N, C-alpha and C positions, 0 to 999 in steps of 0.2 A: 915545455908544458903549454897547453892551449889556453889562451886568454881571449875572452870575447871582446869584440870591439865596442859593444854597448855597455861595458862595465862602467866607464866614467859617467855616462848619462844616468844609469840606474842609481849610482851612488848619490849623484846630485839631486835626483828626484826624491830619494829617500830622506836626505837631509832637509830638503825644503818642506816636506809634508810632516816631518817629525816635530813633536812638541814635548816639553819636559813633563807636562801634566796629562799626557794623552791617556795613560793607563792608570794613573794614581789619583786622578781628580785634580781640581784646581788647587793652586798653591795656598791661597788664602780663603778661608771659609768664615762667614759671619757667625760669631759665637752668640748664642742667646743670652739675654740679660738674666741675672739671678733673680731679679724681681718678678719675672714672668714665669713663676713656677705653677705647676698644675694644682688647682684648688679643688675643693670638694664641691660636687654637683655643678662643675663648670661646663661639662659637656652635655648636660641635660637641656632639652628644648625649653625655651622661656616663652611664656604666654604674654600677649600684649597687656599692658596695664588696663585694669578695669575702669570703665567710665561710669561714674555714678549718675544715673538719670535723675532729673529733678522730680520731686514728688508731685503727683497730679491730684488735684482735688476732685476730679471727676471719677465717680465710682463706676465699676462695671455694671452692665445691665443685668438685673436679676430676673429669674423666671418666676419668682414668688412675689406677691404684692408687698409693698412696704407697710410699715406700721402706720404711716401717716396717710396712706391711700384710703379712700372711702368708696364703697360700692355705689353703682349707679342706682338711683332710687326713682320710683314713680313709673317704671315700665311694667305694664300689665298685658296679659294675653287674653283675648276673647275666645280662644279655642276651648271647646268642651272636650276634654280628654276622655271623659267617661263614655260619652256617646261615640266618639271616634274609635275607641278601643272596642266597644261593643259591636259596631258595624264591621270593623276589621275582623273580629272573631267570627261573626255570622257569615260574612261573604267570603272569608278566606278558605283556602283548601285545607283539609285536615292533614296534619303531619303524619307521614308514613312511619310506621315503626321500623326501627333499624333491625335487620335480620340478625339473629343470634343463634347459637347452638349451645347445648350443654353436653358434657361428657357422660353424665348419668342422670337419673331421675332427680336427685337432690344435689347435683353437682354445680360447679361454677359456670357462669355464662361467659361466652366468648363471641367475638364478632365473626360473622360468617364470611364476610368479604375478605378478611385477611387470613383466614384459616387455610385457604387452598382448596376447599371443598366446593366453592361457588365458581362456576365457569364464567367469569366476568370477561375473559379475553374474547370469547366468541361473540360477544355483544358489541364489540368495537365497530366503528363505522368502516374501518379499513380491513376488517377481518376477512380473509379469503381473497383479498385483492392482490393481484400481482404487483410486487414492489416496482417503483419507478426505475431503479437501477437495473433490474432484470429486463424490463421492457426496453430500456435504452440499449442494453447490451445485446439483446436479440436483434433489434433494428440495426445496430452496427454490424452484427454478424451477417445479417442478410445483405446489407449493403456491400460488405466486403466480398461476400460470395458472388454477388452480381458483378462487381468490378472484376473479380478474378475470372468469371466466365466470359465477360466481355473481352478481357485481355487475351484469354485463350482463343476465343473466336477470331479476334483480330490477327493473332499470331498464326492461326491455322489458315486464315485467308491469305496471309502473306506467303505462307509455304505451299499454297494451293492444295490444301487437304480436303478430302471428301468426307462428308458426314453421312454415316449409315443411317437409313431410316429405320423405323421400328420393324417394318416387315422384313427388310434385309437382315436386320440383326436377329430376328426370330428365325429366319430361314438358315442363317449361318449357324445359329445355336443348334437347330435341329440336325443340320448336316454333321456337326461335330459329334453330337450324341449318337447319331447313326454310325459314324465311323468307329466310335468307341465300342459300340455293341458288336460290330463286325470283328474288331481286333480282339475283344473279349471272348467272342465265340471261337476264334482261332486259338486263343490261349487255353480255353477249356478243352479243346480237342487234342491238346498235347498229351503224350503218353505219361503214365505215372512215373515211370523210371526213365530218367534222362541220363544216359551213360556215354553218349558220344559228344564230341566237340561241336559238330554242326547243330545238334539239338539244343545244346546249351546256348550257342550263339543266337539261334532262332528264338529261344525263350527270352533272352535278354533284350533282343530287338523288340519283341511284342510288349514286354514290360516298359521299355522306354517310350514306345508309341502310346501306350495307355496313359503313362504318367504325363506326357506332353499334351495329350488330348484333355485330360482332366484339368491340367493347368490352364489351357485355353478356355475351356468351358467355364471354369471358375472366374477367370478374368472378364469374360463377356457378361456373365450374370452379375458380377459385382459392379461394373461400370455401365451406366445407363447411356452415356454418349460415347460413341466410338468413331474415330476418324482414321482414315487410311490415306496414304499418299497417292496422288494421281500419277499414273505412269505416262 
């Protein structure tokens, strides 16, 4: 029977690392005293003891006068309130009546401003003025468009692209339209009955040419700036 040569060392290591209370806990445990039993409300939080403040003889400040306070006497004003009020009434602007409306001849009165019938919003100072955020957004849009165009121009310069002038673009567009008319004239001259393969192929060829010319014409009319590669 095979016996490993490491058997003695394994047994020795197991004996050294083994303890009597390894899996069962310590042999001796401190037993609680019977006097330390759980009492009622013992686990509730306790507040610190209340400190009684000494009585202060100073009373808080009151907003009303005291019984012992006396009013200030002997102050007189030389202002003539009757004349002052009369002058203010004569020189003052008359008070404008508040606009109202009634629902019927003997009905109740209601304020016109809060009824929704009075166009008070069109009398605002900023009525009809473009909001600041719209103006700012338009300026940012224009600036972004300029930056994009500048980057495109710089890129085209690097690639040695040629920009078509308005006259060249107009001539190119007229030439494409003239070619389309010629192809369309040939398409109109086709017979009504197409029963052979060469006629079908010729018709498909004319249709593809017309479609390509229409696509080119639409692209040139849609884009104002056209660039072509220099050969």
